[in-house]
All heavy atoms as a GROMACS GRO file, in nm:
protein
  544
    1ARG      N    1   3.722  -0.501   1.109
    1ARG     CA    2   3.846  -0.606   1.124
    1ARG      C    3   3.814  -0.703   1.009
    1ARG      O    4   3.904  -0.744   0.938
    1ARG     CB    5   3.867  -0.653   1.249
    1ARG     CG    6   3.968  -0.754   1.268
    1ARG     CD    7   3.978  -0.803   1.407
    1ARG     NE    8   4.059  -0.922   1.408
    1ARG     CZ    9   4.133  -0.949   1.489
    1ARG    NH1   10   4.176  -0.861   1.594
    1ARG    NH2   11   4.203  -1.064   1.495
    2THR      N   12   3.700  -0.763   0.996
    2THR     CA   13   3.656  -0.855   0.907
    2THR      C   14   3.680  -0.809   0.762
    2THR      O   15   3.724  -0.879   0.675
    2THR     CB   16   3.523  -0.914   0.932
    2THR    OG1   17   3.508  -0.964   1.066
    2THR    CG2   18   3.480  -1.023   0.832
    3VAL      N   19   3.626  -0.698   0.731
    3VAL     CA   20   3.632  -0.633   0.597
    3VAL      C   21   3.787  -0.614   0.563
    3VAL      O   22   3.819  -0.651   0.450
    3VAL     CB   23   3.568  -0.495   0.599
    3VAL    CG1   24   3.585  -0.430   0.472
    3VAL    CG2   25   3.408  -0.506   0.625
    4SER      N   26   3.865  -0.568   0.649
    4SER     CA   27   4.003  -0.558   0.622
    4SER      C   28   4.065  -0.694   0.581
    4SER      O   29   4.156  -0.718   0.486
    4SER     CB   30   4.083  -0.489   0.719
    4SER     OG   31   4.075  -0.548   0.833
    5THR      N   32   4.022  -0.794   0.671
    5THR     CA   33   4.079  -0.939   0.633
    5THR      C   34   4.030  -0.996   0.504
    5THR      O   35   4.116  -1.049   0.428
    5THR     CB   36   4.036  -1.034   0.750
    5THR    OG1   37   4.065  -0.972   0.875
    5THR    CG2   38   4.087  -1.164   0.729
    6VAL      N   39   3.908  -0.960   0.470
    6VAL     CA   40   3.862  -1.009   0.331
    6VAL      C   41   3.937  -0.936   0.224
    6VAL      O   42   3.978  -1.000   0.131
    6VAL     CB   43   3.706  -0.989   0.320
    6VAL    CG1   44   3.668  -1.012   0.181
    6VAL    CG2   45   3.636  -1.089   0.422
    7ILE      N   46   3.950  -0.809   0.233
    7ILE     CA   47   4.018  -0.731   0.129
    7ILE      C   48   4.162  -0.769   0.118
    7ILE      O   49   4.210  -0.780   0.014
    7ILE     CB   50   4.011  -0.575   0.152
    7ILE    CG1   51   3.854  -0.535   0.145
    7ILE    CG2   52   4.100  -0.491   0.071
    7ILE    CD1   53   3.835  -0.378   0.180
    8ALA      N   54   4.226  -0.800   0.228
    8ALA     CA   55   4.374  -0.837   0.240
    8ALA      C   56   4.386  -0.981   0.162
    8ALA      O   57   4.483  -1.003   0.094
    8ALA     CB   58   4.423  -0.847   0.370
    9SER      N   59   4.288  -1.067   0.177
    9SER     CA   60   4.303  -1.201   0.128
    9SER      C   61   4.245  -1.215  -0.026
    9SER      O   62   4.300  -1.285  -0.094
    9SER     CB   63   4.249  -1.307   0.219
    9SER     OG   64   4.100  -1.292   0.229
   10ASN      N   65   4.137  -1.142  -0.045
   10ASN     CA   66   4.071  -1.164  -0.169
   10ASN      C   67   4.053  -1.042  -0.257
   10ASN      O   68   3.995  -1.041  -0.371
   10ASN     CB   69   3.923  -1.222  -0.156
   10ASN     CG   70   3.929  -1.359  -0.083
   10ASN    OD1   71   4.021  -1.443  -0.123
   10ASN    ND2   72   3.831  -1.384   0.003
   11GLY      N   73   4.104  -0.923  -0.211
   11GLY     CA   74   4.080  -0.794  -0.285
   11GLY      C   75   3.938  -0.749  -0.245
   11GLY      O   76   3.860  -0.804  -0.189
   12VAL      N   77   3.910  -0.632  -0.309
   12VAL     CA   78   3.775  -0.564  -0.285
   12VAL      C   79   3.664  -0.653  -0.346
   12VAL      O   80   3.557  -0.667  -0.299
   12VAL     CB   81   3.785  -0.422  -0.357
   12VAL    CG1   82   3.643  -0.364  -0.347
   12VAL    CG2   83   3.883  -0.330  -0.288
   13ARG      N   84   3.710  -0.724  -0.457
   13ARG     CA   85   3.607  -0.818  -0.516
   13ARG      C   86   3.549  -0.921  -0.416
   13ARG      O   87   3.445  -0.971  -0.426
   13ARG     CB   88   3.661  -0.886  -0.649
   13ARG     CG   89   3.673  -0.778  -0.756
   13ARG     CD   90   3.723  -0.854  -0.881
   13ARG     NE   91   3.613  -0.944  -0.917
   13ARG     CZ   92   3.609  -1.003  -1.041
   13ARG    NH1   93   3.708  -0.988  -1.122
   13ARG    NH2   94   3.508  -1.086  -1.070
   14GLY      N   95   3.636  -0.965  -0.322
   14GLY     CA   96   3.603  -1.059  -0.223
   14GLY      C   97   3.483  -1.021  -0.137
   14GLY      O   98   3.405  -1.100  -0.086
   15LEU      N   99   3.455  -0.885  -0.129
   15LEU     CA  100   3.342  -0.837  -0.054
   15LEU      C  101   3.212  -0.881  -0.121
   15LEU      O  102   3.104  -0.882  -0.056
   15LEU     CB  103   3.349  -0.690  -0.029
   15LEU     CG  104   3.464  -0.626   0.055
   15LEU    CD1  105   3.469  -0.476   0.041
   15LEU    CD2  106   3.449  -0.684   0.187
   16TRP      N  107   3.222  -0.896  -0.247
   16TRP     CA  108   3.093  -0.925  -0.334
   16TRP      C  109   3.087  -1.075  -0.372
   16TRP      O  110   3.006  -1.116  -0.447
   16TRP     CB  111   3.086  -0.839  -0.452
   16TRP     CG  112   3.092  -0.693  -0.420
   16TRP    CD1  113   3.189  -0.611  -0.431
   16TRP    CD2  114   2.998  -0.619  -0.350
   16TRP    NE1  115   3.171  -0.493  -0.384
   16TRP    CE2  116   3.045  -0.488  -0.328
   16TRP    CE3  117   2.860  -0.652  -0.308
   16TRP    CZ2  118   2.980  -0.396  -0.273
   16TRP    CZ3  119   2.780  -0.544  -0.236
   16TRP    CH2  120   2.844  -0.423  -0.224
   17GLN      N  121   3.185  -1.157  -0.318
   17GLN     CA  122   3.181  -1.306  -0.345
   17GLN      C  123   3.056  -1.366  -0.305
   17GLN      O  124   3.010  -1.339  -0.196
   17GLN     CB  125   3.298  -1.358  -0.285
   17GLN     CG  126   3.334  -1.503  -0.328
   17GLN     CD  127   3.469  -1.547  -0.270
   17GLN    OE1  128   3.521  -1.498  -0.183
   17GLN    NE2  129   3.518  -1.649  -0.328
   18GLY      N  130   2.993  -1.439  -0.390
   18GLY     CA  131   2.864  -1.501  -0.365
   18GLY      C  132   2.733  -1.426  -0.395
   18GLY      O  133   2.628  -1.472  -0.376
   19THR      N  134   2.752  -1.310  -0.446
   19THR     CA  135   2.644  -1.221  -0.476
   19THR      C  136   2.566  -1.287  -0.600
   19THR      O  137   2.441  -1.272  -0.592
   19THR     CB  138   2.686  -1.080  -0.518
   19THR    OG1  139   2.760  -1.025  -0.399
   19THR    CG2  140   2.575  -0.989  -0.546
   20GLY      N  141   2.640  -1.335  -0.697
   20GLY     CA  142   2.574  -1.386  -0.822
   20GLY      C  143   2.476  -1.499  -0.788
   20GLY      O  144   2.356  -1.493  -0.822
   21PRO      N  145   2.521  -1.601  -0.712
   21PRO     CA  146   2.424  -1.714  -0.672
   21PRO      C  147   2.315  -1.662  -0.595
   21PRO      O  148   2.203  -1.710  -0.599
   21PRO     CB  149   2.510  -1.818  -0.607
   21PRO     CG  150   2.653  -1.788  -0.656
   21PRO     CD  151   2.660  -1.639  -0.676
   22SER      N  152   2.347  -1.563  -0.507
   22SER     CA  153   2.229  -1.508  -0.421
   22SER      C  154   2.121  -1.445  -0.502
   22SER      O  155   1.999  -1.460  -0.479
   22SER     CB  156   2.291  -1.416  -0.317
   22SER     OG  157   2.382  -1.474  -0.224
   23VAL      N  158   2.172  -1.354  -0.602
   23VAL     CA  159   2.076  -1.289  -0.676
   23VAL      C  160   2.000  -1.376  -0.772
   23VAL      O  161   1.884  -1.371  -0.785
   23VAL     CB  162   2.150  -1.178  -0.764
   23VAL    CG1  163   2.052  -1.115  -0.878
   23VAL    CG2  164   2.201  -1.069  -0.682
   24LEU      N  165   2.062  -1.492  -0.813
   24LEU     CA  166   2.002  -1.590  -0.904
   24LEU      C  167   1.894  -1.664  -0.822
   24LEU      O  168   1.791  -1.679  -0.870
   24LEU     CB  169   2.102  -1.689  -0.952
   24LEU     CG  170   2.061  -1.804  -1.035
   24LEU    CD1  171   1.986  -1.760  -1.156
   24LEU    CD2  172   2.168  -1.902  -1.048
   25ARG      N  173   1.930  -1.702  -0.700
   25ARG     CA  174   1.830  -1.772  -0.614
   25ARG      C  175   1.704  -1.681  -0.582
   25ARG      O  176   1.594  -1.735  -0.587
   25ARG     CB  177   1.902  -1.819  -0.484
   25ARG     CG  178   1.805  -1.906  -0.405
   25ARG     CD  179   1.853  -1.925  -0.259
   25ARG     NE  180   1.754  -2.012  -0.191
   25ARG     CZ  181   1.638  -1.982  -0.158
   25ARG    NH1  182   1.576  -1.873  -0.185
   25ARG    NH2  183   1.554  -2.074  -0.090
   26VAL      N  184   1.727  -1.560  -0.547
   26VAL     CA  185   1.614  -1.468  -0.516
   26VAL      C  186   1.526  -1.449  -0.638
   26VAL      O  187   1.402  -1.466  -0.636
   26VAL     CB  188   1.657  -1.343  -0.467
   26VAL    CG1  189   1.556  -1.232  -0.451
   26VAL    CG2  190   1.731  -1.353  -0.327
   27GLY      N  191   1.594  -1.424  -0.761
   27GLY     CA  192   1.514  -1.398  -0.878
   27GLY      C  193   1.440  -1.527  -0.922
   27GLY      O  194   1.312  -1.515  -0.936
   28VAL      N  195   1.494  -1.641  -0.928
   28VAL     CA  196   1.429  -1.766  -0.969
   28VAL      C  197   1.336  -1.805  -0.855
   28VAL      O  198   1.215  -1.844  -0.886
   28VAL     CB  199   1.544  -1.875  -0.992
   28VAL    CG1  200   1.461  -2.010  -1.014
   28VAL    CG2  201   1.622  -1.842  -1.116
   29GLY      N  202   1.366  -1.785  -0.734
   29GLY     CA  203   1.282  -1.829  -0.619
   29GLY      C  204   1.153  -1.749  -0.628
   29GLY      O  205   1.042  -1.808  -0.602
   30VAL      N  206   1.153  -1.620  -0.647
   30VAL     CA  207   1.036  -1.530  -0.651
   30VAL      C  208   0.948  -1.574  -0.763
   30VAL      O  209   0.825  -1.584  -0.750
   30VAL     CB  210   1.068  -1.381  -0.644
   30VAL    CG1  211   0.939  -1.299  -0.676
   30VAL    CG2  212   1.121  -1.343  -0.518
   31GLY      N  213   1.003  -1.586  -0.876
   31GLY     CA  214   0.931  -1.626  -0.997
   31GLY      C  215   0.871  -1.759  -0.982
   31GLY      O  216   0.751  -1.781  -1.012
   32LEU      N  217   0.944  -1.858  -0.939
   32LEU     CA  218   0.890  -1.995  -0.916
   32LEU      C  219   0.780  -1.988  -0.811
   32LEU      O  220   0.676  -2.057  -0.827
   32LEU     CB  221   1.007  -2.091  -0.870
   32LEU     CG  222   0.962  -2.229  -0.856
   32LEU    CD1  223   0.914  -2.288  -0.984
   32LEU    CD2  224   1.081  -2.312  -0.805
   33HIS      N  225   0.794  -1.914  -0.701
   33HIS     CA  226   0.695  -1.912  -0.592
   33HIS      C  227   0.554  -1.850  -0.658
   33HIS      O  228   0.458  -1.909  -0.622
   33HIS     CB  229   0.744  -1.833  -0.476
   33HIS     CG  230   0.644  -1.804  -0.377
   33HIS    ND1  231   0.586  -1.901  -0.288
   33HIS    CD2  232   0.584  -1.692  -0.339
   33HIS    CE1  233   0.498  -1.847  -0.209
   33HIS    NE2  234   0.493  -1.722  -0.230
   34MET      N  235   0.565  -1.749  -0.729
   34MET     CA  236   0.454  -1.681  -0.788
   34MET      C  237   0.385  -1.783  -0.874
   34MET      O  238   0.250  -1.796  -0.876
   34MET     CB  239   0.484  -1.554  -0.856
   34MET     CG  240   0.521  -1.446  -0.756
   34MET     SD  241   0.389  -1.403  -0.648
   34MET     CE  242   0.475  -1.370  -0.497
   35VAL      N  243   0.451  -1.846  -0.959
   35VAL     CA  244   0.388  -1.933  -1.060
   35VAL      C  245   0.320  -2.053  -0.986
   35VAL      O  246   0.199  -2.085  -1.010
   35VAL     CB  247   0.487  -1.984  -1.162
   35VAL    CG1  248   0.429  -2.114  -1.241
   35VAL    CG2  249   0.537  -1.885  -1.251
   36LEU      N  250   0.396  -2.108  -0.890
   36LEU     CA  251   0.334  -2.216  -0.806
   36LEU      C  252   0.213  -2.173  -0.723
   36LEU      O  253   0.122  -2.231  -0.708
   36LEU     CB  254   0.434  -2.288  -0.721
   36LEU     CG  255   0.546  -2.356  -0.782
   36LEU    CD1  256   0.656  -2.388  -0.684
   36LEU    CD2  257   0.504  -2.490  -0.837
   37LEU      N  258   0.232  -2.049  -0.667
   37LEU     CA  259   0.112  -1.993  -0.587
   37LEU      C  260  -0.007  -1.984  -0.658
   37LEU      O  261  -0.116  -2.018  -0.616
   37LEU     CB  262   0.161  -1.853  -0.529
   37LEU     CG  263   0.048  -1.794  -0.430
   37LEU    CD1  264   0.017  -1.886  -0.315
   37LEU    CD2  265   0.104  -1.661  -0.401
   38GLU      N  266   0.004  -1.918  -0.780
   38GLU     CA  267  -0.122  -1.907  -0.866
   38GLU      C  268  -0.172  -2.050  -0.913
   38GLU      O  269  -0.300  -2.059  -0.920
   38GLU     CB  270  -0.088  -1.824  -0.984
   38GLU     CG  271  -0.061  -1.674  -0.949
   38GLU     CD  272  -0.180  -1.610  -0.866
   38GLU    OE1  273  -0.300  -1.636  -0.899
   38GLU    OE2  274  -0.142  -1.538  -0.774
   39THR      N  275  -0.094  -2.134  -0.935
   39THR     CA  276  -0.132  -2.280  -0.990
   39THR      C  277  -0.206  -2.338  -0.865
   39THR      O  278  -0.317  -2.398  -0.882
   39THR     CB  279  -0.015  -2.351  -1.030
   39THR    OG1  280   0.053  -2.286  -1.137
   39THR    CG2  281  -0.053  -2.499  -1.073
   40VAL      N  282  -0.150  -2.341  -0.737
   40VAL     CA  283  -0.218  -2.407  -0.641
   40VAL      C  284  -0.341  -2.340  -0.595
   40VAL      O  285  -0.444  -2.406  -0.566
   40VAL     CB  286  -0.114  -2.415  -0.516
   40VAL    CG1  287  -0.178  -2.471  -0.389
   40VAL    CG2  288   0.010  -2.503  -0.557
   41LYS      N  289  -0.346  -2.199  -0.608
   41LYS     CA  290  -0.457  -2.132  -0.570
   41LYS      C  291  -0.580  -2.169  -0.653
   41LYS      O  292  -0.690  -2.192  -0.610
   41LYS     CB  293  -0.439  -1.978  -0.580
   41LYS     CG  294  -0.379  -1.927  -0.443
   41LYS     CD  295  -0.343  -1.787  -0.452
   41LYS     CE  296  -0.428  -1.689  -0.522
   41LYS     NZ  297  -0.379  -1.552  -0.522
   42SER      N  298  -0.541  -2.183  -0.788
   42SER     CA  299  -0.653  -2.218  -0.881
   42SER      C  300  -0.702  -2.358  -0.860
   42SER      O  301  -0.822  -2.388  -0.882
   42SER     CB  302  -0.603  -2.202  -1.016
   42SER     OG  303  -0.503  -2.298  -1.067
   43VAL      N  304  -0.616  -2.449  -0.817
   43VAL     CA  305  -0.661  -2.585  -0.784
   43VAL      C  306  -0.748  -2.582  -0.664
   43VAL      O  307  -0.845  -2.658  -0.654
   43VAL     CB  308  -0.542  -2.672  -0.772
   43VAL    CG1  309  -0.573  -2.812  -0.704
   43VAL    CG2  310  -0.464  -2.702  -0.890
   44LEU      N  311  -0.727  -2.513  -0.558
   44LEU     CA  312  -0.792  -2.505  -0.423
   44LEU      C  313  -0.910  -2.419  -0.432
   44LEU      O  314  -0.980  -2.415  -0.340
   44LEU     CB  315  -0.690  -2.458  -0.316
   44LEU     CG  316  -0.574  -2.560  -0.291
   44LEU    CD1  317  -0.492  -2.501  -0.179
   44LEU    CD2  318  -0.624  -2.695  -0.249
   45MET      N  319  -0.924  -2.339  -0.534
   45MET     CA  320  -1.034  -2.238  -0.542
   45MET      C  321  -1.168  -2.306  -0.544
   45MET      O  322  -1.187  -2.401  -0.612
   45MET     CB  323  -1.018  -2.147  -0.660
   45MET     CG  324  -1.094  -2.013  -0.641
   45MET     SD  325  -1.042  -1.894  -0.766
   45MET     CE  326  -0.876  -1.855  -0.727
   46GLY      N  327  -1.259  -2.259  -0.463
   46GLY     CA  328  -1.391  -2.325  -0.458
   46GLY      C  329  -1.487  -2.275  -0.565
   46GLY      O  330  -1.450  -2.202  -0.656
   47ALA      N  331  -1.609  -2.315  -0.541
   47ALA     CA  332  -1.712  -2.284  -0.640
   47ALA      C  333  -1.733  -2.120  -0.636
   47ALA      O  334  -1.718  -2.049  -0.545
   47ALA     CB  335  -1.843  -2.341  -0.607
   48GLY      N  336  -1.733  -2.064  -0.760
   48GLY     CA  337  -1.768  -1.922  -0.766
   48GLY      C  338  -1.627  -1.846  -0.764
   48GLY      O  339  -1.629  -1.723  -0.745
   49GLY      N  340  -1.519  -1.911  -0.766
   49GLY     CA  341  -1.385  -1.846  -0.766
   49GLY      C  342  -1.352  -1.794  -0.629
   49GLY      O  343  -1.266  -1.703  -0.621
   50HIS      N  344  -1.410  -1.852  -0.517
   50HIS     CA  345  -1.373  -1.808  -0.384
   50HIS      C  346  -1.264  -1.898  -0.318
   50HIS      O  347  -1.272  -2.020  -0.338
   50HIS     CB  348  -1.500  -1.809  -0.297
   50HIS     CG  349  -1.475  -1.774  -0.165
   50HIS    ND1  350  -1.443  -1.651  -0.119
   50HIS    CD2  351  -1.461  -1.854  -0.040
   50HIS    CE1  352  -1.426  -1.641   0.021
   50HIS    NE2  353  -1.438  -1.771   0.060
   51LEU      N  354  -1.166  -1.834  -0.251
   51LEU     CA  355  -1.064  -1.897  -0.198
   51LEU      C  356  -1.066  -1.859  -0.048
   51LEU      O  357  -1.056  -1.743  -0.008
   51LEU     CB  358  -0.919  -1.850  -0.250
   51LEU     CG  359  -0.802  -1.931  -0.209
   51LEU    CD1  360  -0.791  -2.070  -0.260
   51LEU    CD2  361  -0.681  -1.855  -0.256
   52SER      N  362  -1.080  -1.961   0.033
   52SER     CA  363  -1.093  -1.940   0.182
   52SER      C  364  -0.957  -1.901   0.241
   52SER      O  365  -0.856  -1.916   0.171
   52SER     CB  366  -1.147  -2.064   0.247
   52SER     OG  367  -1.049  -2.169   0.247
   53SER      N  368  -0.959  -1.848   0.355
   53SER     CA  369  -0.833  -1.811   0.426
   53SER      C  370  -0.743  -1.928   0.451
   53SER      O  371  -0.624  -1.921   0.428
   53SER     CB  372  -0.871  -1.735   0.557
   53SER     OG  373  -0.942  -1.622   0.528
   54VAL      N  374  -0.811  -2.035   0.483
   54VAL     CA  375  -0.731  -2.161   0.513
   54VAL      C  376  -0.664  -2.202   0.381
   54VAL      O  377  -0.544  -2.244   0.373
   54VAL     CB  378  -0.821  -2.265   0.575
   54VAL    CG1  379  -0.750  -2.411   0.582
   54VAL    CG2  380  -0.869  -2.222   0.709
   55ASN      N  381  -0.738  -2.202   0.284
   55ASN     CA  382  -0.686  -2.255   0.143
   55ASN      C  383  -0.575  -2.161   0.085
   55ASN      O  384  -0.484  -2.201   0.022
   55ASN     CB  385  -0.799  -2.289   0.031
   55ASN     CG  386  -0.867  -2.400   0.065
   55ASN    OD1  387  -0.828  -2.489   0.145
   55ASN    ND2  388  -0.978  -2.420  -0.005
   56ALA      N  389  -0.596  -2.030   0.120
   56ALA     CA  390  -0.499  -1.938   0.071
   56ALA      C  391  -0.366  -1.962   0.149
   56ALA      O  392  -0.256  -1.952   0.086
   56ALA     CB  393  -0.543  -1.791   0.098
   57ALA      N  394  -0.382  -1.987   0.276
   57ALA     CA  395  -0.251  -2.012   0.357
   57ALA      C  396  -0.197  -2.141   0.318
   57ALA      O  397  -0.074  -2.159   0.306
   57ALA     CB  398  -0.299  -2.022   0.507
   58LEU      N  399  -0.270  -2.241   0.291
   58LEU     CA  400  -0.226  -2.371   0.244
   58LEU      C  401  -0.154  -2.357   0.104
   58LEU      O  402  -0.049  -2.422   0.084
   58LEU     CB  403  -0.344  -2.465   0.225
   58LEU     CG  404  -0.315  -2.612   0.194
   58LEU    CD1  405  -0.220  -2.675   0.292
   58LEU    CD2  406  -0.442  -2.683   0.169
   59ALA      N  407  -0.206  -2.280   0.015
   59ALA     CA  408  -0.144  -2.262  -0.115
   59ALA      C  409  -0.018  -2.180  -0.095
   59ALA      O  410   0.094  -2.227  -0.165
   59ALA     CB  411  -0.246  -2.166  -0.202
   60GLY      N  412  -0.007  -2.094  -0.002
   60GLY     CA  413   0.127  -2.015   0.016
   60GLY      C  414   0.221  -2.124   0.073
   60GLY      O  415   0.341  -2.116   0.038
   61GLY      N  416   0.186  -2.197   0.169
   61GLY     CA  417   0.276  -2.289   0.226
   61GLY      C  418   0.327  -2.405   0.127
   61GLY      O  419   0.442  -2.428   0.125
   62ILE      N  420   0.235  -2.449   0.044
   62ILE     CA  421   0.271  -2.550  -0.056
   62ILE      C  422   0.370  -2.492  -0.156
   62ILE      O  423   0.471  -2.555  -0.192
   62ILE     CB  424   0.148  -2.620  -0.116
   62ILE    CG1  425   0.076  -2.700  -0.013
   62ILE    CG2  426   0.180  -2.689  -0.243
   62ILE    CD1  427  -0.078  -2.743  -0.069
   63SER      N  428   0.348  -2.375  -0.205
   63SER     CA  429   0.424  -2.321  -0.302
   63SER      C  430   0.557  -2.275  -0.255
   63SER      O  431   0.656  -2.304  -0.328
   63SER     CB  432   0.345  -2.197  -0.368
   63SER     OG  433   0.322  -2.106  -0.270
   64ARG      N  434   0.568  -2.231  -0.131
   64ARG     CA  435   0.690  -2.202  -0.079
   64ARG      C  436   0.766  -2.318  -0.046
   64ARG      O  437   0.898  -2.336  -0.071
   64ARG     CB  438   0.672  -2.119   0.071
   64ARG     CG  439   0.796  -2.078   0.123
   64ARG     CD  440   0.882  -1.987   0.041
   64ARG     NE  441   0.832  -1.857   0.010
   64ARG     CZ  442   0.870  -1.778  -0.072
   64ARG    NH1  443   0.978  -1.798  -0.152
   64ARG    NH2  444   0.817  -1.666  -0.090
   65ALA      N  445   0.704  -2.437   0.000
   65ALA     CA  446   0.792  -2.554   0.034
   65ALA      C  447   0.841  -2.620  -0.098
   65ALA      O  448   0.962  -2.659  -0.106
   65ALA     CB  449   0.693  -2.649   0.097
   66VAL      N  450   0.760  -2.621  -0.212
   66VAL     CA  451   0.803  -2.678  -0.336
   66VAL      C  452   0.915  -2.593  -0.396
   66VAL      O  453   1.016  -2.649  -0.443
   66VAL     CB  454   0.693  -2.692  -0.435
   66VAL    CG1  455   0.741  -2.732  -0.568
   66VAL    CG2  456   0.593  -2.786  -0.385
   67ALA      N  457   0.903  -2.460  -0.383
   67ALA     CA  458   1.004  -2.366  -0.437
   67ALA      C  459   1.134  -2.389  -0.370
   67ALA      O  460   1.245  -2.392  -0.426
   67ALA     CB  461   0.960  -2.226  -0.435
   68ALA      N  462   1.133  -2.401  -0.218
   68ALA     CA  463   1.252  -2.419  -0.151
   68ALA      C  464   1.322  -2.562  -0.185
   68ALA      O  465   1.443  -2.561  -0.198
   68ALA     CB  466   1.218  -2.414   0.004
   69ALA      N  467   1.236  -2.661  -0.210
   69ALA     CA  468   1.296  -2.788  -0.250
   69ALA      C  469   1.358  -2.784  -0.382
   69ALA      O  470   1.475  -2.844  -0.402
   69ALA     CB  471   1.186  -2.905  -0.252
   70VAL      N  472   1.297  -2.718  -0.480
   70VAL     CA  473   1.356  -2.705  -0.612
   70VAL      C  474   1.485  -2.623  -0.611
   70VAL      O  475   1.575  -2.660  -0.675
   70VAL     CB  476   1.247  -2.645  -0.707
   70VAL    CG1  477   1.317  -2.601  -0.839
   70VAL    CG2  478   1.143  -2.742  -0.729
   71LEU      N  479   1.494  -2.516  -0.523
   71LEU     CA  480   1.600  -2.426  -0.524
   71LEU      C  481   1.710  -2.481  -0.431
   71LEU      O  482   1.816  -2.407  -0.408
   71LEU     CB  483   1.561  -2.300  -0.478
   71LEU     CG  484   1.476  -2.221  -0.586
   71LEU    CD1  485   1.416  -2.091  -0.516
   71LEU    CD2  486   1.545  -2.196  -0.706
   72CYS      N  487   1.708  -2.595  -0.365
   72CYS     CA  488   1.806  -2.637  -0.277
   72CYS      C  489   1.946  -2.635  -0.333
   72CYS      O  490   2.034  -2.597  -0.264
   72CYS     CB  491   1.755  -2.776  -0.223
   72CYS     SG  492   1.858  -2.823  -0.081
   73PRO      N  493   1.965  -2.675  -0.454
   73PRO     CA  494   2.100  -2.693  -0.500
   73PRO      C  495   2.160  -2.543  -0.515
   73PRO      O  496   2.279  -2.538  -0.486
   73PRO     CB  497   2.083  -2.748  -0.641
   73PRO     CG  498   1.956  -2.834  -0.641
   73PRO     CD  499   1.872  -2.756  -0.533
   74ILE      N  500   2.073  -2.451  -0.564
   74ILE     CA  501   2.127  -2.309  -0.574
   74ILE      C  502   2.154  -2.264  -0.420
   74ILE      O  503   2.264  -2.190  -0.407
   74ILE     CB  504   2.027  -2.222  -0.641
   74ILE    CG1  505   2.015  -2.268  -0.784
   74ILE    CG2  506   2.082  -2.075  -0.636
   74ILE    CD1  507   1.905  -2.193  -0.861
   75THR      N  508   2.082  -2.294  -0.330
   75THR     CA  509   2.107  -2.251  -0.193
   75THR      C  510   2.230  -2.321  -0.139
   75THR      O  511   2.308  -2.240  -0.071
   75THR     CB  512   1.985  -2.293  -0.105
   75THR    OG1  513   1.866  -2.242  -0.148
   75THR    CG2  514   2.006  -2.249   0.046
   76VAL      N  515   2.265  -2.432  -0.183
   76VAL     CA  516   2.395  -2.493  -0.129
   76VAL      C  517   2.501  -2.425  -0.192
   76VAL      O  518   2.613  -2.388  -0.129
   76VAL     CB  519   2.389  -2.648  -0.168
   76VAL    CG1  520   2.528  -2.704  -0.145
   76VAL    CG2  521   2.286  -2.722  -0.078
   77VAL      N  522   2.499  -2.389  -0.323
   77VAL     CA  523   2.612  -2.320  -0.389
   77VAL      C  524   2.627  -2.178  -0.324
   77VAL      O  525   2.738  -2.135  -0.314
   77VAL     CB  526   2.585  -2.302  -0.545
   77VAL    CG1  527   2.674  -2.208  -0.607
   77VAL    CG2  528   2.596  -2.443  -0.602
   78LYS      N  529   2.524  -2.114  -0.294
   78LYS     CA  530   2.513  -1.982  -0.244
   78LYS      C  531   2.592  -1.972  -0.112
   78LYS      O  532   2.653  -1.882  -0.085
   78LYS     CB  533   2.378  -1.927  -0.228
   78LYS     CG  534   2.362  -1.804  -0.165
   78LYS     CD  535   2.207  -1.752  -0.162
   78LYS     CE  536   2.148  -1.809  -0.030
   78LYS     NZ  537   2.173  -1.743   0.092
   79THR      N  538   2.571  -2.075  -0.030
   79THR     CA  539   2.637  -2.068   0.107
   79THR      C  540   2.766  -2.124   0.098
   79THR      O  541   2.856  -2.106   0.165
   79THR     CB  542   2.554  -2.147   0.206
   79THR    OG1  543   2.521  -2.277   0.162
   79THR    CG2  544   2.433  -2.077   0.245
   0.00000   0.00000   0.00000
């Protein structure tokens, strides 16, 4: 029923409305997260290049939080 309503009001293209911003957010989000993750890991890495489990989790949390904050405007457009 919902699909037929969308098609009736916006045509078949209406089914894909919002896909562009979603793909943009995912692509930029993954890239940004990976860059931030490696940067934070290198900062938290101990002597001898060892990264403890706690520091690895901390690096993941920090990088994800910063990426989410940076991508907030795209997320708003997406929704």
